[in-house]
N, C-alpha and C positions, 0 to 999 in steps of 0.2 A: 869292465863295464863301459859302454860308450853311449853317450847321450848328447843331444843337441836340440836347438829350437829350429823353427822353420825359416829363420832369417839366415843370411849369408854368413860365410865363415868370418870375413873381416869384421862385420858388424858384431858377430857373436863374440869374438875375442876381445873386442873393445868394450863389451858390456859385462864380461865376467868379473864379478866382484865378491863372490862368496863361495867358500868351500866348506864342506862338512865331511867329517870322517865317519865311516861306518865300518864296524868290524864284521867278521863273518857271520855272527849271530844276528845281525841286523840292528844292533844298538847304535844309536847315534852318538858320535864323539863330540868333543868340544867344538864350538863355533868360533871361527876366526876370520878376519877380513883378508881378502886376497890382495897381494901387491899390485894386481892388474886393475884395480878399481879406478874408474874414470873420475877425474876431479870434478867437483861441483855437482855430482849426482847423489844428492842426499835423499831424494824421493823415490828410491828404488825398492821394489817389493819382489819377493820370491814367487815365481810362477812355475812350480815343478810340472804342472799339468800341460804346459806348453812345449814339452820336450818330445823328441822322437829319436829313434836309433839312427846314427849316422857315424860311421867309423872315421870319416875324414876330418871332422871338426871337433873331436873330443880330446881334451887334455886330461887323461886319467892314467893312473898308474897304480900298480899293486905294491904295497909296502908290507911285506910279511903276510900276516893274516889280516891286515887292515887294508882297505881299499879307499882311496881318495876319490870322491865323486864331485865333479864340478856342477854346481847348480846355477842355472842361467837366471839372470835377474832382468826383469822387464821394466821399462820406465813407466812410472805411474801416469805421466802426462800422456803417453801413447794410449794407455787404456782409457783415459778421460776423453781423448779425441775420438777414439773408436766408439765410446758410449754416446757421444754427442752425434756422431754420424748416424748411429742406429736410431736415436731419438728423432732426428730430422726425417729419416726415411719412414719411421712409423707415423709421424705427423702427416707426411705427404700422402701415405697410403690412406690414412683416415680422411684427409681432406678430399682425395679423389673419390673415396667411397661415398662421402656425403654428396659430392657433386653428381656422381653417377646415379645415386639413389634419387636425387631431385629430378635429374633428366629422365630417369626411368618412369617416374610418375607422370611427367609431361609427355614423353614420347612413347609410352606404352610398353616399357620394360627394358630400355637400354641399360646395360650394366657393363662398365668398363673393366671389370675384373676378369673378363674372358668367358663368363658364363652365358647361358642362353638368354636371348633378349631380342629387341627390335632396334635397329639402327634407323635414324631418320636424317635425311638431307634434302633440302630444297623441295619439301612436300612429298618426297618418296620415302616409304618405310618398308624395310625388308627384314626378314628373319636372319639372325646370326647366332652361331653356336660357338662353343669352345674350340671346335675344330676349324671354323672359318675365320681366318685371320682378318681382322678389321682394325684400322687405325683411324681414329677420328681426326687426327691432325692432318691427314691427307685429303680431307674433304675439299679443301681449297684447290688442290691439284686436280681433283675431279671437276670442280667448277670451271677451271681454266680449260680443261680438255673439252668439255661440252661446248663452251663458248667458242673455242677454236674450230671444232668440227662444224658447228653451225655457220661460222663465218666462211669456212672452206666450202660448205655446201652452197651458201648464197652466192659465192663468187663464181660458181658454176651454174648460175641461173636456176637455183633451186633444184639441183639434180636429185632425182629420186633413184631408188635402188642402191643406196649406200650400203656397203657390207663392212662389218667390223669383226675383228678377232681379238678376244681377250685370252691371252695364253696363261695367265695366272689368275683365274677367276675367283677362287675362294667362295665367298657368299654370293657372288654375282653383282657386287655393288656397281662396278663400272658398266656392266651390261644394263642394269636398271637405269642408271643415269643417262646413258646414251639413248635408250629407248624412250625415256620421258622427255629428253631435251633436244633431240636431233630429229627434225622433220625429214621425212623421206628415207629413214632408215629401213632397209628391207630385211636384213638378217644380221644376226650376231652369233658367233661361234664362241663357246666358252670351254675352256680347258683348265684342268687343275691336276697336279700330280697326286693329290691326296683324294682317294676315292671315298673317304669317309664324309666328304662334304656333299655327296650326291643328293641326299634328302633335302637339305636346306637350299642347295642351289636350284634343284628342280622346282621346289616350292616357290622360290622367288621369281624364277623365270615364268612360271605359270601365272603368277599373280600380277607381275609388272611388265613383262615383255611380250609374251604370247597373247596376253589379253589386249594388247594394243595393236595386234595384227602384225607383229614383227616375228619373223621366223627365228627360232632359237634352237641350237643344237649343243650337246654337251659331249665332251670326251674327257677321259681321265688317263693321262699319259705324261711322260716327260716332255717338256716343251720343245726340246731339240728334236725329238722323234716326231712330234706333231708337225713342226715346221718342215722337216724333211719329207714327210708324207704329203703335205699340201703342195710342196714344190714339185714333187714327182708327179702328182696328179694334175699339175698346172692350175691349181686353184689360187687365185690372188684376191687380196682384200684392199679396200680403200683406206681403212684405218686398222692398224695393228698396235695394240696396247700391251706392254709387257712391264708389269710391276714386280721386277725381280728383287732378290735380296743380295746384299753385299756387292761384289764386283761381277756377279753373273748376270750380264745384261742381255745375253742371247742375240747380240747384234748381228753377227755373221749369218745366223739362221733366219732371224726375223726379217731382215732386209730382202731376202729372196722371195718372200710372199707378199710384198707390198706392191700394189699396182703403180705404174708410172704416174706421177702427180699426186700420189697418196701420201698419207701421214703415218709416221712411226713415233710412238710415244715411249721413250726409253727411260730407264731408271737405274740409278746406282746409289747404294747406301753405305759403301765402304769408305767412310770418311777418313779413317786412319791412313789408308793407302793414298787416296786422292789428295790429302793434305800433307803428304810427305812424311808422316810419322812411321809408315811401313814402306820403306823405299823398295824392298824386294818385291812386295806384292804389287806396288804401283807399276814397276817395270814390267812384270810378267802379265798383268791383267790389262794394262792400258798402253800398249804399244811401245814398251821400253821407255816410258816417260819418266822424268825426274821432276820433283817438286821441292823447292826450297821451303822447308817447314818453318812455322812460327813467324811468318812475315805478315804485315798488316792486312794485305788483301789476299790471304791464302784461300779464302772461300771462293773468290772469283777465279783464282788460278786453278783450283780443283775443278770447278765447273767447266772451265775452258779445256782442261786436259781431257775430261770426259767427252766433251763435244768433239774435240780434235780426234779422239780415238774412233768415235762413230763415223766421222767424215773419212778417216783413213780406211776403215774397213769397207765403207761404201765405195770408195775409189778403187779398192782392190776388186770389187765386183762390177766395176765399170758403171757405177751409179753416182749421180750428182746429188749429194746429201747436204742439206743446209738447215740450220736451226730456225724454227718459226718463233718459238718463245722458249726461254730458259728459266727454270724456277729452282730456287734453293730454299729449303726449310731447315732450320737448325735442329728440329727434333730428329734424332736418328744419327747424323744428319741425312737428309734426302735430297738427291739431285735428280730432277725430272726435266727432260727436254723433249719438246715436240719437234720432229724433223719432217721436212718435205723431201720426198724421194723422187728424183727425176732421172731420166735416161742420161748417162754420162758418156765418157769416151770421146769427148770433143777435143778441140785444139788445146783447151786449158781446163785442168781439173781444179776443183776447189782445194784439193789437197796438193799444195805446191810449196813445200817447205824449203826448196832450194832456189827459189826465184829471188835473187839478190838485186838484179838490175831494175826490175819493175816491182818495187815494194808495195805499191798501192793495190795490186791485184793478188798479192799473197794472202791466203786465208789461214794457213797453218804455219807456225813458226815457233820462235823461242822468245822469252822475255827475261830481263834481268833486273833485279832489285838491288839498289845501292844502300847499304846500311849506314853509310856516312851522311848522305844528304836526304835519303828517303825517297829518291826518285826511281821510277820504273820506266824502262824503255824497251822497245822492240829491237832485238839483235838482228842486224842486217848482214853481218859477216858470215861466211860459210864456216860451219863448226868442224873442227878437226879432231879434238880429243875430249874426253870427259874425265874430270877428277872430282868425284863427289858431286857437289852442286855447282862447282866452278868449272866452266868449260874454257879451253884454251884455243887460240888461233895462232897461225904463223904470220909474222909480219913480213915486210918486204925483204928483209935479210934472211928469211928462213928460220928465224928464232921464234920459239914458242913463248908466249906471254899470256897471263891471265886477262880475261876481258875486264876492262875498267869502265867505270861510269863516265859517259861523255860529258856530263855536267861538271863533275869533279875535275876532269882532264882540262876543261877550259879554264878552270880556276887554278891549275897548276898543282892539283892534289892527287894526280893519278898514281903517284908512287906509293901512296899510303895503302896499307893492307886492307883497311876498312872500306876503301873505295872500289874494291873488286866486286863485280856483279855476282849475286847469287842467282843462278840461272834456273829457269823452269821451262819444261817443254819436252816434246812438241805439244803444242796446244793451239786451240782456235784463237786467232787474233782479229777476227772480224766482229761484227755486231752480234750481240747475244739474242736479239729479237728482230723480226721483220716488222718494220714500223706500220706498214699498211695493214698487215694481219692483226697486229696488236690493237690498232684503232678500231678495226672491225669487230674484234673480240669485245672491246669495251662497249660498242654500240649494241651488240647482241646481249651482253649482260644487263645493260640499261633497259633494253626492251623487255627483258624477262623480269625486271623489277629487282634484280639482285643487288643493285647499288644503293637501294634505299636504306636509310638508317632504321626504318620501322618495318623492314621485311620480316614477317612472322615465320616464313619458311627458310630463313637463312641457315646456312650450315653452322654447326657449333663453332663458336669463337674459341681460339686456342691462345693461351698466353704466349707472347713473343711473336705472334704472327700479325702481319698487316691485315687490315680489312681488304676485301676484294677490290673495293674502289681504289684504295691507296696502292694496292699491288699493281693493278692495271695502269694506274697513272705513273707508277715508277717504271713499269715496262716501257711505256710510251716515251718517258723522258730519257731512259737509258738507250733507246733506239735512235736518238738524235744522230744524224749522219756525222756531225762534228765530233762525236764521241766514238765513232766506229774504230778508230785507231788508238784507243786508250784502254788497253786490256787490264785495267786495274782500278782500284779506288783508294782514296786516302781515308784514314780514320781520324776523326777530329781530335781524339785524345792523343794520337801519335804526333800531331803537329806541335804540341807543346813540349815534347820531349827533346832532350839534348839541346835546349835553348833555341829551337827552331822558331818558335813563336812566343812572344811575350805573354799573350793571353789569347785563347781561342774563343771567338764568338759562337753563339748558337748556330747549328748547322744551316738552318734556313736563312739566317742573316748572311752567313758566308756565301751561300749559293747565290743570293741576290747580289752581293757585292762582286762576285766573280762575273756574273752576267752583265753587270753594269760596266765592267772593264773590258767587255768584249769576248770573254771566254764562254765556252759551253760548260754548264754545270748542272748536276742533278743529284738527287739522293739515290743511294744504292739499295736495292731490295735485299741484298745479301747480308747487310750488316746495319743495325740501327744507328751506328755512328759513321756509316760509310758515305763518302762524297766522291762522285765521279766527275771528272773535269779533264779538259785537254790542256790545262795549265800545268806547268812543272811544279815540283815541290817548293822551290824557292819563290815562285810567283804566288802560290797559294799562301805561303807564310807571310809574304809581304802584304798580300790583300787582307789576310786575317789581322795583321797589325794595324793596318789603316782602318779596317772596320771597327776594331776595338777603340781606336782613338776617336773615331766619329761617334761611337756610342757614349764614350766618356764626355765628349763635348755636349751631346744632347742631354745627358743626365746631369750636367754641371759638375762633373768630377775631374775635368781637365785641369 
């Protein structure tokens, strides 16, 4: 007889604590404690129902007509934790159900459990069904897209005849928003791989797109097939929006159908790969990139890896691709970037990861994080070899050595193992946003009344998200030219670790203190505790200590 639980063998053998003897007739023999019982586990209970057959992890033996069966014991504390998790999930579902029921009464039937209803954003209401994927958390990304396309249209003297393609339409939410918010929109093409969304999609297009005089067409095919057909037909679009899932961003195919000077709105939701938790998937899906996981600014590193991959794919097609704005949302997580696509093939491409002499013009490269001092720097040496997350270079003598933190090297600490750089890349090391476009986006949102606190048509607020006003302000601050070569941010809670800072002041106080000392500083939209600055880690720590001392003097605690 062979039995085991669903846990691994090592864990299983560490938890075996009880054996019971059964004879051939099924009568249970005397109960005795096993010598393998783990010390201090007095709260163990028998869970025979948690067993399954597995010949590799069973310690059973036949003794004459009697068979010794090992009964696996499960820790009661583990069951208690599992019960608490289920209770939290149940309370969360009930809370969301209450919120969705309340919004359904206000919005005419929105229900976030995936059933039929009506979704409402910025005064637009459209039908949604269980088949049409809709995420209320992405409403802010649609706000940013509409503001960007409006600014792009205005920059072309109010150009009319704008064409858009939504390759993953679902309910047609993006088409509805573009038709309602973009003046001069001539046509929008909607595609979805699921033909079961046809009824809801056609209904929404009739009610909110065609009724505004905008031509709308629908197709139901794989997005790659659609892009190939459009490219072969020579049909190009001013705006191409692809809200893909996981790491399937369709970049190679989508860029082929974007008109020169047009916009490409790309998406990635594979947070595990982009944040370095799935190194194999990150390498295969994002241009053989590596990401040092679990570092303070890993969210920005992941976003830059995604941007760098799109820029690389565009360069392969002889296109000059650059980010207009870059958005990260923790739900999912979701990485959304609006790109401008221009004709490439000039003397210098934005994808130039090997330009060591002229570092100021390099847009794609590698960054390294030092666990010893917390500093992040752009790597300027040519890369020779890769060992996990540590890359090596050849010195003047032809000997290989791990990349070391330049700050720690000046202090004479380069020989320490902890001072080795954890390298990530290739990634985008330029600015995340185009400042002129971001300022124009803010003006457009303000003109539409979207920045008012009393906006009745505002998109639903989501816990953990910035307001649209704060988001656009963060974009503008992050687009500071002085921060264009700072591809990272500091977390305020990390500054106090390892004795780096005696005490960390509030983020806004620290930003003001850094600006008063001549550094560029801004909040990061990627992390609620994120701080972007061109100061080094040691300079930020010193400034934080001085700011805390000044606060103590003001409050009479010095």
